C-alpha positions as CSV (number, residue, x, y, z in Angstrom):
1,M,0.0,0.0,0.0
2,N,1.4,3.4,-1.0
3,L,0.4,5.6,1.9
4,L,1.9,8.7,0.3
5,E,-0.2,8.1,-2.8
6,D,-3.4,7.6,-0.9
7,E,-2.8,10.6,1.2
8,T,-2.2,12.7,-1.9
9,L,-5.4,11.5,-3.5
10,S,-7.5,12.2,-0.4
11,I,-6.3,15.8,0.0
12,A,-9.0,18.2,-1.1
13,P,-8.2,21.8,-2.2
14,A,-8.8,24.3,0.6
15,P,-12.0,26.4,0.0
16,K,-11.1,29.8,-1.2
17,P,-12.5,32.7,0.8
18,S,-15.3,34.7,-0.9
19,R,-13.8,37.7,-2.6
20,D,-15.4,41.1,-1.9
21,G,-17.4,42.2,-4.9
22,A,-17.7,38.8,-6.5
23,L,-20.9,38.4,-8.5
24,F,-21.0,34.6,-8.5
25,E,-19.3,31.6,-7.1
26,G,-15.6,31.5,-8.2
27,D,-15.8,35.0,-9.7
28,S,-12.3,36.4,-10.2
29,G,-13.3,39.3,-12.4
30,S,-12.3,42.8,-11.6
31,L,-15.1,44.8,-13.3
32,P,-18.3,45.9,-11.5
33,L,-21.7,44.7,-12.8
34,D,-22.6,47.6,-15.0
35,A,-19.1,47.6,-16.6
36,R,-19.4,43.9,-17.4
37,R,-22.8,44.4,-19.0
38,A,-21.3,47.2,-21.1
39,L,-18.4,45.0,-22.1
40,C,-20.8,42.2,-23.1
41,Q,-22.8,44.6,-25.3
42,L,-19.6,45.9,-26.9
43,L,-18.5,42.3,-27.7
44,S,-21.9,41.1,-29.0
45,G,-22.3,44.4,-31.0
46,P,-22.9,46.2,-32.9
47,S,-22.6,49.3,-30.6
48,I,-23.7,51.1,-27.5
49,D,-25.8,54.1,-28.3
50,Q,-26.5,56.8,-25.7
51,G,-30.1,57.2,-27.0
52,R,-30.9,53.4,-26.9
53,H,-28.7,52.2,-24.0
54,H,-29.5,54.6,-21.2
55,Q,-27.9,52.3,-18.5
56,L,-24.9,51.1,-20.4
57,W,-23.7,54.4,-21.8
58,P,-22.8,55.9,-18.4
59,A,-20.8,52.7,-17.6
60,V,-18.8,53.1,-20.8
61,L,-17.8,56.6,-19.9
62,R,-17.1,55.7,-16.2
63,Y,-15.0,52.6,-16.9
64,E,-13.5,53.6,-20.3
65,A,-9.9,52.8,-19.3
66,Q,-10.8,49.4,-17.9
67,L,-13.0,48.5,-20.9
68,R,-10.2,49.5,-23.3
69,S,-7.7,47.3,-21.3
70,H,-10.0,44.2,-21.4
71,L,-10.7,44.7,-25.1
72,N,-7.0,45.1,-25.8
73,D,-6.4,41.7,-24.2
74,L,-8.5,40.3,-27.0
75,F,-6.8,42.3,-29.8
76,L,-9.7,44.6,-30.0
77,E,-10.0,48.4,-29.5
78,L,-12.8,50.6,-28.3
79,V,-14.0,53.3,-30.6
80,L,-15.7,56.0,-28.5
81,D,-17.4,59.2,-29.7
82,R,-18.5,61.1,-26.5
83,E,-20.1,63.9,-28.4
84,G,-22.0,61.7,-30.8
85,G,-23.0,59.3,-28.0
86,V,-21.8,56.0,-29.6
87,A,-19.2,53.4,-28.8
88,F,-18.3,50.1,-30.5
89,T,-15.3,47.7,-30.9
90,R,-13.2,46.9,-33.9
91,Q,-10.2,44.7,-34.6
92,A,-6.9,46.3,-33.5
93,D,-4.4,47.0,-36.2
94,T,-1.6,44.6,-35.1
95,G,0.4,45.0,-38.3
96,E,2.3,41.8,-39.2
97,L,1.6,40.2,-35.9
98,E,-0.7,37.2,-36.4
99,T,-3.6,37.4,-34.0
100,P,-7.1,35.8,-33.7
101,V,-9.9,37.6,-35.3
102,L,-13.0,37.7,-33.1
103,L,-15.2,40.1,-34.9
104,R,-17.0,38.7,-38.0
105,S,-17.1,40.7,-41.2
106,S,-18.9,40.3,-44.4
107,P,-17.9,41.7,-47.8
108,L,-19.9,44.6,-49.2
109,T,-21.6,44.4,-52.5
110,F,-21.8,47.4,-54.8
111,I,-25.3,48.1,-53.6
112,D,-24.2,47.8,-50.0
113,S,-21.5,50.4,-50.6
114,V,-23.7,53.0,-52.3
115,L,-26.4,52.4,-49.7
116,L,-23.9,53.1,-46.9
117,L,-22.7,56.2,-48.7
118,H,-26.2,57.5,-49.0
119,L,-27.0,56.8,-45.3
120,R,-23.8,58.5,-44.3
121,Q,-24.7,61.5,-46.3
122,Q,-28.2,61.5,-44.7
123,L,-26.5,61.4,-41.3
124,A,-24.3,64.3,-42.0
125,E,-27.3,66.4,-43.2
126,A,-29.3,65.5,-40.1
127,D,-26.3,66.4,-37.8
128,A,-26.0,69.8,-39.5
129,Q,-29.7,70.5,-38.8
130,G,-29.6,69.1,-35.2
131,R,-32.0,66.3,-35.8
132,R,-32.0,62.5,-36.0
133,A,-31.4,60.9,-39.4
134,V,-34.6,59.2,-40.3
135,V,-35.1,57.5,-43.7
136,E,-37.9,55.6,-45.5
137,E,-37.4,52.4,-47.3
138,S,-39.2,53.5,-50.4
139,V,-37.2,56.7,-50.5
140,L,-34.0,54.7,-50.2
141,L,-35.1,52.6,-53.2
142,D,-35.6,55.7,-55.3
143,A,-32.3,57.3,-54.2
144,L,-30.4,54.2,-55.3
145,S,-32.2,53.8,-58.6
146,V,-29.5,56.0,-60.3
147,Y,-27.1,53.0,-59.9
148,E,-29.5,50.5,-61.6
149,K,-27.7,50.9,-64.9
150,N,-24.4,49.9,-63.3
151,L,-25.7,46.4,-62.7
152,S,-26.7,43.9,-65.4
153,T,-30.2,43.3,-64.1
154,D,-33.8,44.4,-64.7
155,R,-35.8,46.6,-62.4
156,A,-37.2,43.7,-60.4
157,G,-33.8,42.3,-59.9
158,F,-32.4,45.6,-58.9
159,N,-35.2,46.1,-56.4
160,R,-34.5,42.7,-54.8
161,R,-30.8,43.6,-54.4
162,V,-31.6,46.9,-52.8
163,A,-34.1,45.2,-50.4
164,G,-31.4,42.6,-49.5
165,S,-28.9,45.4,-48.8
166,I,-31.5,47.2,-46.6
167,A,-32.1,44.0,-44.7
168,K,-28.4,43.6,-44.2
169,M,-28.2,47.1,-42.7
170,K,-31.1,46.3,-40.4
171,D,-29.5,43.0,-39.3
172,N,-26.3,44.9,-38.4
173,H,-28.2,47.7,-36.7
174,V,-27.0,50.4,-39.1
175,L,-30.8,51.0,-39.6
176,E,-33.0,50.8,-36.5
177,K,-36.8,50.6,-37.1
178,L,-38.8,53.4,-35.5
179,R,-41.6,52.3,-33.2
180,G,-45.0,52.4,-34.8
181,S,-43.6,52.5,-38.3
182,E,-43.2,49.7,-40.9
183,D,-40.7,51.4,-43.3
184,R,-39.1,54.2,-41.4
185,Y,-35.7,53.8,-39.8
186,E,-33.1,55.8,-37.9
187,V,-29.5,55.7,-39.1
188,S,-27.1,54.7,-36.4
189,P,-24.7,57.4,-35.3
190,A,-21.9,54.8,-35.4
191,L,-21.8,55.2,-39.1
192,K,-20.0,58.6,-38.5
193,L,-17.1,56.7,-37.0
194,L,-16.9,54.1,-39.8
195,F,-16.9,56.7,-42.6
196,S,-15.3,60.1,-42.1
197,A,-16.3,63.2,-44.1
198,E,-13.2,62.6,-46.3
199,D,-14.2,59.0,-46.9
200,V,-17.7,60.2,-48.0
201,Q,-16.2,62.7,-50.4
202,N,-13.9,60.1,-51.9
203,L,-16.6,57.5,-52.3
204,A,-19.1,60.0,-53.7
205,Q,-16.5,61.0,-56.4
206,I,-15.9,57.3,-57.3
207,Y,-19.6,56.5,-57.7
208,R,-20.3,59.7,-59.5
209,Q,-17.6,58.8,-62.0
210,L,-19.2,55.3,-62.4
211,R,-22.6,56.9,-63.2
212,E,-21.0,59.4,-65.6
213,A,-19.1,56.6,-67.4
214,D,-22.2,54.5,-67.8
215,E,-24.2,57.5,-69.1
216,A,-21.4,58.3,-71.6
217,M,-21.5,54.7,-72.9
218,E,-25.2,54.9,-73.3
219,E,-25.0,58.1,-75.3
220,A,-22.3,56.6,-77.5
221,A,-24.4,53.6,-78.2
222,D,-27.4,55.8,-79.1
223,E,-25.3,57.7,-81.6
224,R,-24.4,54.6,-83.5
């Protein structure tokens, strides 16, 4: 009989004393409850908005440094616009360092890009007038119709693509449906942080050139 082995197997770990501020059994976290809730929302996405997250927004401001530190541990960074009242996370630029990618991303189609550009422009106009950026689905369809000729499809096919792009914006909370309305949405303020004013100008110029090139080709074809 190996007494030493038996004694070793019978030894149970000593119970650890309950830590002050622990939220559950075995909790070794350092953040208070409201900060943890804010961190969870930042990780699940897409953003924390002052207007929609009345309880989480103060926690983001109060524990900004701690939240940044916890996100940095995951190779993420906090993007915070205090004046605009919005915060979200994005992958940190780690250069050549290979790191895990936690945030999912999806490629943008041509229609996705022009829709985002239009929404960003609507947001800029609303900010200049001191109001919320509210758009209607039917108006969005009309606004994007100028790009129909850039796609090899008929009107019905184009409308389906626009509807799919709008659905994608809703799924990613770029568009938030207004209460009591079926086709009116508020544009998320987070879009300002994704596209700067300079980005908007550059994109607008590119898409304007696309439209002009397509119109020139049509005119040349008509003259033949």
